[in-house]
C-alpha positions in Angstrom: 28.0 -89.1 31.5 25.0 -88.6 32.3 21.9 -88.1 31.0 19.2 -85.6 32.2 15.4 -85.5 30.4 13.6 -82.7 30.4 9.7 -82.0 31.2 7.0 -80.5 32.3 5.6 -79.6 35.2 3.0 -78.9 33.8 -0.8 -80.1 32.8 -0.5 -79.9 29.4 -4.8 -79.0 29.1 -4.8 -77.0 32.4 -7.7 -75.5 32.0 -7.8 -71.6 33.4 -10.4 -70.1 36.4 -12.6 -67.0 35.9 -13.6 -64.9 38.2 -16.6 -64.0 36.3 -16.7 -67.8 35.6 -18.0 -69.5 39.4 -20.6 -71.2 40.2 -24.5 -71.2 40.8 -23.7 -72.2 45.1 -21.4 -69.0 45.6 -23.4 -65.8 46.8 -24.3 -62.4 45.4 -22.0 -60.9 47.8 -19.1 -63.1 46.7 -19.0 -62.7 43.2 -19.5 -59.3 44.0 -16.0 -59.3 46.4 -14.2 -60.7 43.9 -15.2 -57.6 40.9 -13.6 -55.1 44.2 -9.8 -54.0 44.1 -8.3 -56.2 45.8 -7.8 -53.9 49.0 -11.6 -53.3 49.7 -11.8 -56.7 49.1 -9.6 -58.3 52.0 -10.7 -55.7 54.0 -14.1 -56.8 54.1 -13.1 -59.8 54.6 -11.2 -59.2 57.4 -13.1 -57.4 59.7 -16.3 -60.2 58.1 -13.4 -62.6 59.6 -13.5 -61.3 62.9 -9.5 -60.5 62.4 -7.9 -57.7 64.8 -8.1 -54.1 63.6 -4.4 -53.2 63.9 -3.7 -56.3 61.7 -6.1 -55.2 59.5 -4.2 -52.2 58.9 -1.0 -53.4 58.7 -1.9 -55.9 56.2 -3.8 -53.2 54.2 -1.2 -50.5 54.6 -2.9 -47.8 56.2 -3.6 -45.9 59.1 -6.4 -47.6 61.8 -7.2 -43.5 61.9 -8.6 -44.3 58.3 -9.3 -47.7 58.6 -13.2 -46.6 59.1 -13.7 -44.9 55.6 -11.9 -47.8 53.5 -14.4 -50.4 54.9 -17.3 -47.5 53.8 -15.8 -47.5 50.2 -15.6 -50.7 50.3 -19.4 -51.7 50.9 -20.0 -48.4 48.9 -18.6 -50.3 46.6 -19.8 -54.0 47.3 -23.2 -52.3 47.1 -22.4 -50.9 43.2 -20.9 -54.4 42.5 -23.7 -56.2 43.5 -26.8 -54.6 41.9 -24.3 -54.6 38.4 -24.3 -57.9 39.0 -28.2 -58.6 39.8 -29.6 -55.8 36.4 -26.8 -58.3 34.8 
């Protein structure tokens, strides 16, 4: 008769990481990007990384013609998030 022993694969004292509690080496821009809704954060990150527009629009599920509008909204939200972080 075979006996199996069940063991947990997670550490007992798992530490949770909160995007709000980042090290001091993270820039104000990065902290603000982490506060944005995912679609806007990804749009800016991918654009800044030099990813082609057609790839970004496909990845985000946004028509290429609407991408400039997404960028404008994302940049406005980013500026607001940066201002909010500075006033904290």
